[in-house]
PDB file with SEQRES, HELIX, SHEET and CRYST1 records, atoms N, CA, C and O in Angstrom:
SEQRES   1 A   78  UNK UNK UNK UNK UNK UNK UNK UNK UNK UNK UNK UNK UNK          
SEQRES   2 A   78  UNK UNK UNK UNK UNK UNK UNK UNK UNK UNK UNK UNK UNK          
SEQRES   3 A   78  UNK UNK UNK UNK UNK UNK UNK UNK UNK UNK UNK UNK UNK          
SEQRES   4 A   78  UNK UNK UNK UNK UNK UNK UNK UNK UNK UNK UNK UNK UNK          
SEQRES   5 A   78  UNK UNK UNK UNK UNK UNK UNK UNK UNK UNK UNK UNK UNK          
SEQRES   6 A   78  UNK UNK UNK UNK UNK UNK UNK UNK UNK UNK UNK UNK UNK          
HELIX    1 AA1 UNK A   14  UNK A   21  1                                   8    
HELIX    2 AA2 UNK A   31  UNK A   52  1                                  22    
HELIX    3 AA3 UNK A   56  UNK A   58  5                                   3    
HELIX    4 AA4 UNK A   59  UNK A   70  1                                  12    
CRYST1    1.000    1.000    1.000  90.00  90.00  90.00 P 1           1          
ATOM      1  N   UNK A   1     103.389  72.914 116.594  1.00  0.00           N  
ATOM      2  CA  UNK A   1     102.046  72.461 116.893  1.00  0.00           C  
ATOM      3  C   UNK A   1     101.553  71.445 115.859  1.00  0.00           C  
ATOM      4  O   UNK A   1     100.860  70.485 116.197  1.00  0.00           O  
ATOM      5  N   UNK A   2     101.915  71.668 114.615  1.00  0.00           N  
ATOM      6  CA  UNK A   2     101.470  70.755 113.565  1.00  0.00           C  
ATOM      7  C   UNK A   2     101.950  69.332 113.812  1.00  0.00           C  
ATOM      8  O   UNK A   2     101.219  68.375 113.557  1.00  0.00           O  
ATOM      9  N   UNK A   3     103.152  69.194 114.297  1.00  0.00           N  
ATOM     10  CA  UNK A   3     103.706  67.862 114.518  1.00  0.00           C  
ATOM     11  C   UNK A   3     103.090  67.191 115.738  1.00  0.00           C  
ATOM     12  O   UNK A   3     103.048  65.964 115.821  1.00  0.00           O  
ATOM     13  N   UNK A   4     102.625  67.975 116.659  1.00  0.00           N  
ATOM     14  CA  UNK A   4     101.953  67.460 117.846  1.00  0.00           C  
ATOM     15  C   UNK A   4     100.523  67.023 117.517  1.00  0.00           C  
ATOM     16  O   UNK A   4     100.074  65.969 117.967  1.00  0.00           O  
ATOM     17  N   UNK A   5      99.809  67.835 116.731  1.00  0.00           N  
ATOM     18  CA  UNK A   5      98.426  67.521 116.384  1.00  0.00           C  
ATOM     19  C   UNK A   5      98.073  68.101 115.004  1.00  0.00           C  
ATOM     20  O   UNK A   5      97.527  69.201 114.920  1.00  0.00           O  
ATOM     21  N   UNK A   6      98.380  67.369 113.926  1.00  0.00           N  
ATOM     22  CA  UNK A   6      98.128  67.878 112.580  1.00  0.00           C  
ATOM     23  C   UNK A   6      96.648  67.986 112.228  1.00  0.00           C  
ATOM     24  O   UNK A   6      96.303  68.599 111.218  1.00  0.00           O  
ATOM     25  N   UNK A   7      95.783  67.413 113.025  1.00  0.00           N  
ATOM     26  CA  UNK A   7      94.337  67.553 112.776  1.00  0.00           C  
ATOM     27  C   UNK A   7      93.801  68.906 113.237  1.00  0.00           C  
ATOM     28  O   UNK A   7      92.725  69.332 112.819  1.00  0.00           O  
ATOM     29  N   UNK A   8      94.564  69.577 114.105  1.00  0.00           N  
ATOM     30  CA  UNK A   8      94.162  70.896 114.594  1.00  0.00           C  
ATOM     31  C   UNK A   8      95.012  72.029 114.057  1.00  0.00           C  
ATOM     32  O   UNK A   8      94.514  73.135 113.850  1.00  0.00           O  
ATOM     33  N   UNK A   9      96.280  71.767 113.831  1.00  0.00           N  
ATOM     34  CA  UNK A   9      97.235  72.826 113.473  1.00  0.00           C  
ATOM     35  C   UNK A   9      97.981  72.474 112.192  1.00  0.00           C  
ATOM     36  O   UNK A   9      98.213  71.305 111.884  1.00  0.00           O  
ATOM     37  N   UNK A  10      98.342  73.500 111.468  1.00  0.00           N  
ATOM     38  CA  UNK A  10      99.199  73.346 110.299  1.00  0.00           C  
ATOM     39  C   UNK A  10     100.264  74.433 110.325  1.00  0.00           C  
ATOM     40  O   UNK A  10     100.170  75.410 111.068  1.00  0.00           O  
ATOM     41  N   UNK A  11     101.257  74.237 109.506  1.00  0.00           N  
ATOM     42  CA  UNK A  11     102.346  75.200 109.414  1.00  0.00           C  
ATOM     43  C   UNK A  11     101.858  76.438 108.662  1.00  0.00           C  
ATOM     44  O   UNK A  11     101.187  76.330 107.635  1.00  0.00           O  
ATOM     45  N   UNK A  12     102.196  77.584 109.175  1.00  0.00           N  
ATOM     46  CA  UNK A  12     101.877  78.837 108.495  1.00  0.00           C  
ATOM     47  C   UNK A  12     102.957  79.035 107.426  1.00  0.00           C  
ATOM     48  O   UNK A  12     104.065  79.488 107.713  1.00  0.00           O  
ATOM     49  N   UNK A  13     102.605  78.688 106.206  1.00  0.00           N  
ATOM     50  CA  UNK A  13     103.558  78.672 105.103  1.00  0.00           C  
ATOM     51  C   UNK A  13     103.246  79.784 104.112  1.00  0.00           C  
ATOM     52  O   UNK A  13     102.082  80.036 103.802  1.00  0.00           O  
ATOM     53  N   UNK A  14     104.273  80.441 103.622  1.00  0.00           N  
ATOM     54  CA  UNK A  14     104.083  81.545 102.680  1.00  0.00           C  
ATOM     55  C   UNK A  14     103.401  81.103 101.384  1.00  0.00           C  
ATOM     56  O   UNK A  14     102.574  81.826 100.829  1.00  0.00           O  
ATOM     57  N   UNK A  15     103.752  79.930 100.919  1.00  0.00           N  
ATOM     58  CA  UNK A  15     103.163  79.436  99.670  1.00  0.00           C  
ATOM     59  C   UNK A  15     101.687  79.089  99.857  1.00  0.00           C  
ATOM     60  O   UNK A  15     100.857  79.414  99.007  1.00  0.00           O  
ATOM     61  N   UNK A  16     101.362  78.431 100.962  1.00  0.00           N  
ATOM     62  CA  UNK A  16      99.971  78.076 101.238  1.00  0.00           C  
ATOM     63  C   UNK A  16      99.161  79.344 101.480  1.00  0.00           C  
ATOM     64  O   UNK A  16      98.024  79.454 101.021  1.00  0.00           O  
ATOM     65  N   UNK A  17      99.737  80.294 102.194  1.00  0.00           N  
ATOM     66  CA  UNK A  17      99.075  81.585 102.423  1.00  0.00           C  
ATOM     67  C   UNK A  17      98.725  82.229 101.083  1.00  0.00           C  
ATOM     68  O   UNK A  17      97.620  82.741 100.900  1.00  0.00           O  
ATOM     69  N   UNK A  18      99.655  82.200 100.168  1.00  0.00           N  
ATOM     70  CA  UNK A  18      99.437  82.814  98.852  1.00  0.00           C  
ATOM     71  C   UNK A  18      98.309  82.113  98.094  1.00  0.00           C  
ATOM     72  O   UNK A  18      97.528  82.773  97.409  1.00  0.00           O  
ATOM     73  N   UNK A  19      98.216  80.802  98.204  1.00  0.00           N  
ATOM     74  CA  UNK A  19      97.120  80.062  97.569  1.00  0.00           C  
ATOM     75  C   UNK A  19      95.780  80.468  98.193  1.00  0.00           C  
ATOM     76  O   UNK A  19      94.806  80.702  97.478  1.00  0.00           O  
ATOM     77  N   UNK A  20      95.734  80.547  99.504  1.00  0.00           N  
ATOM     78  CA  UNK A  20      94.480  80.842 100.208  1.00  0.00           C  
ATOM     79  C   UNK A  20      94.030  82.278  99.976  1.00  0.00           C  
ATOM     80  O   UNK A  20      92.869  82.518  99.645  1.00  0.00           O  
ATOM     81  N   UNK A  21      94.942  83.236 100.149  1.00  0.00           N  
ATOM     82  CA  UNK A  21      94.575  84.655 100.123  1.00  0.00           C  
ATOM     83  C   UNK A  21      94.860  85.357  98.794  1.00  0.00           C  
ATOM     84  O   UNK A  21      94.361  86.458  98.562  1.00  0.00           O  
ATOM     85  N   UNK A  22      95.651  84.737  97.925  1.00  0.00           N  
ATOM     86  CA  UNK A  22      95.987  85.364  96.651  1.00  0.00           C  
ATOM     87  C   UNK A  22      96.975  86.496  96.766  1.00  0.00           C  
ATOM     88  O   UNK A  22      97.091  87.315  95.855  1.00  0.00           O  
ATOM     89  N   UNK A  23      97.687  86.555  97.868  1.00  0.00           N  
ATOM     90  CA  UNK A  23      98.699  87.601  98.068  1.00  0.00           C  
ATOM     91  C   UNK A  23      99.815  87.055  98.955  1.00  0.00           C  
ATOM     92  O   UNK A  23      99.685  85.995  99.568  1.00  0.00           O  
ATOM     93  N   UNK A  24     100.891  87.792  99.004  1.00  0.00           N  
ATOM     94  CA  UNK A  24     102.029  87.396  99.824  1.00  0.00           C  
ATOM     95  C   UNK A  24     101.722  87.611 101.305  1.00  0.00           C  
ATOM     96  O   UNK A  24     100.935  88.480 101.682  1.00  0.00           O  
ATOM     97  N   UNK A  25     102.366  86.797 102.121  1.00  0.00           N  
ATOM     98  CA  UNK A  25     102.192  86.906 103.571  1.00  0.00           C  
ATOM     99  C   UNK A  25     102.738  88.254 104.036  1.00  0.00           C  
ATOM    100  O   UNK A  25     103.858  88.620 103.680  1.00  0.00           O  
ATOM    101  N   UNK A  26     101.964  88.993 104.823  1.00  0.00           N  
ATOM    102  CA  UNK A  26     102.422  90.297 105.293  1.00  0.00           C  
ATOM    103  C   UNK A  26     103.607  90.160 106.265  1.00  0.00           C  
ATOM    104  O   UNK A  26     103.606  89.319 107.164  1.00  0.00           O  
ATOM    105  N   UNK A  27     104.595  91.000 106.054  1.00  0.00           N  
ATOM    106  CA  UNK A  27     105.745  90.991 106.950  1.00  0.00           C  
ATOM    107  C   UNK A  27     105.404  91.716 108.246  1.00  0.00           C  
ATOM    108  O   UNK A  27     104.867  92.824 108.235  1.00  0.00           O  
ATOM    109  N   UNK A  28     105.724  91.075 109.350  1.00  0.00           N  
ATOM    110  CA  UNK A  28     105.554  91.714 110.654  1.00  0.00           C  
ATOM    111  C   UNK A  28     106.433  90.992 111.674  1.00  0.00           C  
ATOM    112  O   UNK A  28     106.713  89.802 111.536  1.00  0.00           O  
ATOM    113  N   UNK A  29     106.850  91.707 112.668  1.00  0.00           N  
ATOM    114  CA  UNK A  29     107.609  91.104 113.761  1.00  0.00           C  
ATOM    115  C   UNK A  29     106.812  91.187 115.060  1.00  0.00           C  
ATOM    116  O   UNK A  29     107.278  90.747 116.111  1.00  0.00           O  
ATOM    117  N   UNK A  30     105.619  91.748 114.982  1.00  0.00           N  
ATOM    118  CA  UNK A  30     104.783  91.909 116.170  1.00  0.00           C  
ATOM    119  C   UNK A  30     104.092  90.591 116.473  1.00  0.00           C  
ATOM    120  O   UNK A  30     103.312  90.092 115.662  1.00  0.00           O  
ATOM    121  N   UNK A  31     104.375  90.033 117.628  1.00  0.00           N  
ATOM    122  CA  UNK A  31     103.877  88.714 117.983  1.00  0.00           C  
ATOM    123  C   UNK A  31     102.358  88.629 117.968  1.00  0.00           C  
ATOM    124  O   UNK A  31     101.806  87.615 117.540  1.00  0.00           O  
ATOM    125  N   UNK A  32     101.675  89.663 118.421  1.00  0.00           N  
ATOM    126  CA  UNK A  32     100.200  89.630 118.419  1.00  0.00           C  
ATOM    127  C   UNK A  32      99.640  89.569 117.010  1.00  0.00           C  
ATOM    128  O   UNK A  32      98.634  88.899 116.774  1.00  0.00           O  
ATOM    129  N   UNK A  33     100.266  90.248 116.083  1.00  0.00           N  
ATOM    130  CA  UNK A  33      99.822  90.200 114.683  1.00  0.00           C  
ATOM    131  C   UNK A  33     100.075  88.828 114.089  1.00  0.00           C  
ATOM    132  O   UNK A  33      99.236  88.303 113.356  1.00  0.00           O  
ATOM    133  N   UNK A  34     101.214  88.248 114.396  1.00  0.00           N  
ATOM    134  CA  UNK A  34     101.543  86.927 113.888  1.00  0.00           C  
ATOM    135  C   UNK A  34     100.536  85.894 114.405  1.00  0.00           C  
ATOM    136  O   UNK A  34     100.067  85.046 113.646  1.00  0.00           O  
ATOM    137  N   UNK A  35     100.212  85.970 115.684  1.00  0.00           N  
ATOM    138  CA  UNK A  35      99.248  85.043 116.280  1.00  0.00           C  
ATOM    139  C   UNK A  35      97.880  85.222 115.625  1.00  0.00           C  
ATOM    140  O   UNK A  35      97.218  84.243 115.281  1.00  0.00           O  
ATOM    141  N   UNK A  36      97.462  86.465 115.457  1.00  0.00           N  
ATOM    142  CA  UNK A  36      96.167  86.743 114.825  1.00  0.00           C  
ATOM    143  C   UNK A  36      96.131  86.197 113.393  1.00  0.00           C  
ATOM    144  O   UNK A  36      95.150  85.579 112.979  1.00  0.00           O  
ATOM    145  N   UNK A  37      97.216  86.436 112.644  1.00  0.00           N  
ATOM    146  CA  UNK A  37      97.309  85.904 111.285  1.00  0.00           C  
ATOM    147  C   UNK A  37      97.228  84.380 111.300  1.00  0.00           C  
ATOM    148  O   UNK A  37      96.563  83.778 110.456  1.00  0.00           O  
ATOM    149  N   UNK A  38      97.901  83.770 112.253  1.00  0.00           N  
ATOM    150  CA  UNK A  38      97.953  82.304 112.290  1.00  0.00           C  
ATOM    151  C   UNK A  38      96.553  81.714 112.492  1.00  0.00           C  
ATOM    152  O   UNK A  38      96.167  80.787 111.780  1.00  0.00           O  
ATOM    153  N   UNK A  39      95.802  82.236 113.442  1.00  0.00           N  
ATOM    154  CA  UNK A  39      94.479  81.664 113.697  1.00  0.00           C  
ATOM    155  C   UNK A  39      93.480  81.987 112.573  1.00  0.00           C  
ATOM    156  O   UNK A  39      92.601  81.177 112.279  1.00  0.00           O  
ATOM    157  N   UNK A  40      93.608  83.132 111.964  1.00  0.00           N  
ATOM    158  CA  UNK A  40      92.779  83.439 110.792  1.00  0.00           C  
ATOM    159  C   UNK A  40      93.131  82.517 109.640  1.00  0.00           C  
ATOM    160  O   UNK A  40      92.257  82.031 108.922  1.00  0.00           O  
ATOM    161  N   UNK A  41      94.414  82.286 109.476  1.00  0.00           N  
ATOM    162  CA  UNK A  41      94.926  81.371 108.438  1.00  0.00           C  
ATOM    163  C   UNK A  41      94.354  79.969 108.640  1.00  0.00           C  
ATOM    164  O   UNK A  41      93.908  79.336 107.683  1.00  0.00           O  
ATOM    165  N   UNK A  42      94.366  79.483 109.878  1.00  0.00           N  
ATOM    166  CA  UNK A  42      93.814  78.148 110.143  1.00  0.00           C  
ATOM    167  C   UNK A  42      92.341  78.070 109.783  1.00  0.00           C  
ATOM    168  O   UNK A  42      91.890  77.074 109.219  1.00  0.00           O  
ATOM    169  N   UNK A  43      91.594  79.109 110.103  1.00  0.00           N  
ATOM    170  CA  UNK A  43      90.157  79.139 109.752  1.00  0.00           C  
ATOM    171  C   UNK A  43      89.964  79.077 108.251  1.00  0.00           C  
ATOM    172  O   UNK A  43      89.156  78.290 107.757  1.00  0.00           O  
ATOM    173  N   UNK A  44      90.694  79.893 107.528  1.00  0.00           N  
ATOM    174  CA  UNK A  44      90.584  79.910 106.068  1.00  0.00           C  
ATOM    175  C   UNK A  44      91.058  78.589 105.471  1.00  0.00           C  
ATOM    176  O   UNK A  44      90.466  78.081 104.518  1.00  0.00           O  
ATOM    177  N   UNK A  45      92.117  78.045 106.030  1.00  0.00           N  
ATOM    178  CA  UNK A  45      92.639  76.769 105.538  1.00  0.00           C  
ATOM    179  C   UNK A  45      91.596  75.676 105.708  1.00  0.00           C  
ATOM    180  O   UNK A  45      91.434  74.844 104.814  1.00  0.00           O  
ATOM    181  N   UNK A  46      90.898  75.653 106.808  1.00  0.00           N  
ATOM    182  CA  UNK A  46      89.819  74.670 107.018  1.00  0.00           C  
ATOM    183  C   UNK A  46      88.712  74.842 105.965  1.00  0.00           C  
ATOM    184  O   UNK A  46      88.193  73.856 105.442  1.00  0.00           O  
ATOM    185  N   UNK A  47      88.363  76.065 105.665  1.00  0.00           N  
ATOM    186  CA  UNK A  47      87.338  76.324 104.647  1.00  0.00           C  
ATOM    187  C   UNK A  47      87.779  75.812 103.285  1.00  0.00           C  
ATOM    188  O   UNK A  47      87.005  75.168 102.578  1.00  0.00           O  
ATOM    189  N   UNK A  48      89.015  76.098 102.921  1.00  0.00           N  
ATOM    190  CA  UNK A  48      89.563  75.664 101.635  1.00  0.00           C  
ATOM    191  C   UNK A  48      89.590  74.132 101.588  1.00  0.00           C  
ATOM    192  O   UNK A  48      89.226  73.531 100.577  1.00  0.00           O  
ATOM    193  N   UNK A  49      90.016  73.520 102.665  1.00  0.00           N  
ATOM    194  CA  UNK A  49      90.087  72.061 102.716  1.00  0.00           C  
ATOM    195  C   UNK A  49      88.702  71.432 102.536  1.00  0.00           C  
ATOM    196  O   UNK A  49      88.543  70.453 101.807  1.00  0.00           O  
ATOM    197  N   UNK A  50      87.737  71.992 103.191  1.00  0.00           N  
ATOM    198  CA  UNK A  50      86.369  71.483 103.079  1.00  0.00           C  
ATOM    199  C   UNK A  50      85.841  71.667 101.651  1.00  0.00           C  
ATOM    200  O   UNK A  50      85.263  70.752 101.063  1.00  0.00           O  
ATOM    201  N   UNK A  51      86.050  72.852 101.119  1.00  0.00           N  
ATOM    202  CA  UNK A  51      85.572  73.175  99.774  1.00  0.00           C  
ATOM    203  C   UNK A  51      86.231  72.309  98.704  1.00  0.00           C  
ATOM    204  O   UNK A  51      85.566  71.834  97.784  1.00  0.00           O  
ATOM    205  N   UNK A  52      87.528  72.110  98.830  1.00  0.00           N  
ATOM    206  CA  UNK A  52      88.303  71.372  97.815  1.00  0.00           C  
ATOM    207  C   UNK A  52      88.478  69.888  98.159  1.00  0.00           C  
ATOM    208  O   UNK A  52      89.109  69.139  97.413  1.00  0.00           O  
ATOM    209  N   UNK A  53      87.911  69.479  99.294  1.00  0.00           N  
ATOM    210  CA  UNK A  53      88.011  68.081  99.742  1.00  0.00           C  
ATOM    211  C   UNK A  53      89.462  67.632  99.914  1.00  0.00           C  
ATOM    212  O   UNK A  53      89.868  66.566  99.451  1.00  0.00           O  
ATOM    213  N   UNK A  54      90.218  68.477 100.591  1.00  0.00           N  
ATOM    214  CA  UNK A  54      91.619  68.201 100.898  1.00  0.00           C  
ATOM    215  C   UNK A  54      91.708  67.815 102.360  1.00  0.00           C  
ATOM    216  O   UNK A  54      91.153  68.522 103.202  1.00  0.00           O  
ATOM    217  N   UNK A  55      92.385  66.721 102.704  1.00  0.00           N  
ATOM    218  CA  UNK A  55      92.540  66.383 104.129  1.00  0.00           C  
ATOM    219  C   UNK A  55      93.339  67.470 104.852  1.00  0.00           C  
ATOM    220  O   UNK A  55      94.456  67.800 104.453  1.00  0.00           O  
ATOM    221  N   UNK A  56      92.765  68.011 105.899  1.00  0.00           N  
ATOM    222  CA  UNK A  56      93.406  69.107 106.626  1.00  0.00           C  
ATOM    223  C   UNK A  56      94.817  68.749 107.062  1.00  0.00           C  
ATOM    224  O   UNK A  56      95.730  69.568 106.953  1.00  0.00           O  
ATOM    225  N   UNK A  57      94.999  67.532 107.553  1.00  0.00           N  
ATOM    226  CA  UNK A  57      96.321  67.140 108.072  1.00  0.00           C  
ATOM    227  C   UNK A  57      97.392  67.062 106.983  1.00  0.00           C  
ATOM    228  O   UNK A  57      98.581  67.017 107.295  1.00  0.00           O  
ATOM    229  N   UNK A  58      96.991  67.045 105.721  1.00  0.00           N  
ATOM    230  CA  UNK A  58      97.943  67.026 104.601  1.00  0.00           C  
ATOM    231  C   UNK A  58      97.957  68.339 103.815  1.00  0.00           C  
ATOM    232  O   UNK A  58      98.723  68.500 102.865  1.00  0.00           O  
ATOM    233  N   UNK A  59      97.109  69.259 104.221  1.00  0.00           N  
ATOM    234  CA  UNK A  59      96.895  70.468 103.418  1.00  0.00           C  
ATOM    235  C   UNK A  59      98.141  71.329 103.233  1.00  0.00           C  
ATOM    236  O   UNK A  59      98.317  71.916 102.166  1.00  0.00           O  
ATOM    237  N   UNK A  60      99.000  71.420 104.227  1.00  0.00           N  
ATOM    238  CA  UNK A  60     100.181  72.271 104.058  1.00  0.00           C  
ATOM    239  C   UNK A  60     101.055  71.761 102.923  1.00  0.00           C  
ATOM    240  O   UNK A  60     101.591  72.554 102.148  1.00  0.00           O  
ATOM    241  N   UNK A  61     101.200  70.467 102.819  1.00  0.00           N  
ATOM    242  CA  UNK A  61     102.033  69.901 101.754  1.00  0.00           C  
ATOM    243  C   UNK A  61     101.358  69.963 100.395  1.00  0.00           C  
ATOM    244  O   UNK A  61     101.998  70.274  99.391  1.00  0.00           O  
ATOM    245  N   UNK A  62     100.078  69.669 100.365  1.00  0.00           N  
ATOM    246  CA  UNK A  62      99.335  69.668  99.106  1.00  0.00           C  
ATOM    247  C   UNK A  62      99.281  71.079  98.509  1.00  0.00           C  
ATOM    248  O   UNK A  62      99.554  71.265  97.323  1.00  0.00           O  
ATOM    249  N   UNK A  63      98.933  72.057  99.325  1.00  0.00           N  
ATOM    250  CA  UNK A  63      98.816  73.425  98.829  1.00  0.00           C  
ATOM    251  C   UNK A  63     100.176  74.062  98.554  1.00  0.00           C  
ATOM    252  O   UNK A  63     100.287  74.928  97.686  1.00  0.00           O  
ATOM    253  N   UNK A  64     101.198  73.649  99.275  1.00  0.00           N  
ATOM    254  CA  UNK A  64     102.565  74.103  98.999  1.00  0.00           C  
ATOM    255  C   UNK A  64     102.950  73.690  97.576  1.00  0.00           C  
ATOM    256  O   UNK A  64     103.446  74.505  96.798  1.00  0.00           O  
ATOM    257  N   UNK A  65     102.720  72.437  97.250  1.00  0.00           N  
ATOM    258  CA  UNK A  65     103.072  71.934  95.920  1.00  0.00           C  
ATOM    259  C   UNK A  65     102.227  72.615  94.843  1.00  0.00           C  
ATOM    260  O   UNK A  65     102.730  72.899  93.756  1.00  0.00           O  
ATOM    261  N   UNK A  66     100.957  72.878  95.130  1.00  0.00           N  
ATOM    262  CA  UNK A  66     100.089  73.580  94.183  1.00  0.00           C  
ATOM    263  C   UNK A  66     100.633  74.969  93.885  1.00  0.00           C  
ATOM    264  O   UNK A  66     100.670  75.389  92.729  1.00  0.00           O  
ATOM    265  N   UNK A  67     101.057  75.682  94.927  1.00  0.00           N  
ATOM    266  CA  UNK A  67     101.618  77.016  94.716  1.00  0.00           C  
ATOM    267  C   UNK A  67     102.879  76.945  93.862  1.00  0.00           C  
ATOM    268  O   UNK A  67     103.090  77.799  93.001  1.00  0.00           O  
ATOM    269  N   UNK A  68     103.703  75.957  94.085  1.00  0.00           N  
ATOM    270  CA  UNK A  68     104.931  75.819  93.293  1.00  0.00           C  
ATOM    271  C   UNK A  68     104.605  75.679  91.811  1.00  0.00           C  
ATOM    272  O   UNK A  68     105.316  76.213  90.960  1.00  0.00           O  
ATOM    273  N   UNK A  69     103.517  74.953  91.503  1.00  0.00           N  
ATOM    274  CA  UNK A  69     103.112  74.786  90.102  1.00  0.00           C  
ATOM    275  C   UNK A  69     102.478  76.061  89.546  1.00  0.00           C  
ATOM    276  O   UNK A  69     102.853  76.534  88.473  1.00  0.00           O  
ATOM    277  N   UNK A  70     101.523  76.607  90.281  1.00  0.00           N  
ATOM    278  CA  UNK A  70     100.770  77.763  89.798  1.00  0.00           C  
ATOM    279  C   UNK A  70     101.638  79.024  89.732  1.00  0.00           C  
ATOM    280  O   UNK A  70     101.563  79.776  88.761  1.00  0.00           O  
ATOM    281  N   UNK A  71     102.439  79.249  90.733  1.00  0.00           N  
ATOM    282  CA  UNK A  71     103.215  80.482  90.830  1.00  0.00           C  
ATOM    283  C   UNK A  71     104.702  80.268  90.545  1.00  0.00           C  
ATOM    284  O   UNK A  71     105.560  80.960  91.093  1.00  0.00           O  
ATOM    285  N   UNK A  72     104.980  79.322  89.700  1.00  0.00           N  
ATOM    286  CA  UNK A  72     106.361  79.028  89.338  1.00  0.00           C  
ATOM    287  C   UNK A  72     107.065  80.271  88.826  1.00  0.00           C  
ATOM    288  O   UNK A  72     106.604  80.938  87.899  1.00  0.00           O  
ATOM    289  N   UNK A  73     108.191  80.562  89.453  1.00  0.00           N  
ATOM    290  CA  UNK A  73     108.977  81.713  89.044  1.00  0.00           C  
ATOM    291  C   UNK A  73     108.582  83.033  89.696  1.00  0.00           C  
ATOM    292  O   UNK A  73     109.251  84.045  89.493  1.00  0.00           O  
ATOM    293  N   UNK A  74     107.503  83.033  90.476  1.00  0.00           N  
ATOM    294  CA  UNK A  74     107.095  84.261  91.151  1.00  0.00           C  
ATOM    295  C   UNK A  74     107.712  84.273  92.540  1.00  0.00           C  
ATOM    296  O   UNK A  74     107.523  83.346  93.328  1.00  0.00           O  
ATOM    297  N   UNK A  75     108.443  85.326  92.823  1.00  0.00           N  
ATOM    298  CA  UNK A  75     109.173  85.445  94.088  1.00  0.00           C  
ATOM    299  C   UNK A  75     108.231  85.558  95.288  1.00  0.00           C  
ATOM    300  O   UNK A  75     107.193  86.215  95.208  1.00  0.00           O  
ATOM    301  N   UNK A  76     108.592  84.925  96.381  1.00  0.00           N  
ATOM    302  CA  UNK A  76     107.824  85.027  97.627  1.00  0.00           C  
ATOM    303  C   UNK A  76     108.176  86.265  98.432  1.00  0.00           C  
ATOM    304  O   UNK A  76     107.360  86.738  99.223  1.00  0.00           O  
ATOM    305  N   UNK A  77     109.359  86.790  98.249  1.00  0.00           N  
ATOM    306  CA  UNK A  77     109.838  87.905  99.039  1.00  0.00           C  
ATOM    307  C   UNK A  77     109.218  89.200  98.526  1.00  0.00           C  
ATOM    308  O   UNK A  77     109.183  89.457  97.322  1.00  0.00           O  
ATOM    309  N   UNK A  78     108.731  90.005  99.459  1.00  0.00           N  
ATOM    310  CA  UNK A  78     108.086  91.268  99.094  1.00  0.00           C  
ATOM    311  C   UNK A  78     109.124  92.331  98.843  1.00  0.00           C  
ATOM    312  O   UNK A  78     108.779  93.468  98.522  1.00  0.00           O  
TER     313      UNK A  78                                                      
END                                                                             
């Protein structure tokens, strides 16, 4: 979806999730939970972008790199 319309959708990334929520992405295989997490994530991502003045369409890459710097050496796997 991100590649089709980056102004509306972004990639659900573990590193970006960790920046937004301060915790690791919850593991689940239940499709309804994944969908719910995705839309909640998009809402929070929009808030962070507005607050930090980050272009939404670039936010996945910007916040990914930020997490790499801030959480260097911290494992993503639970």
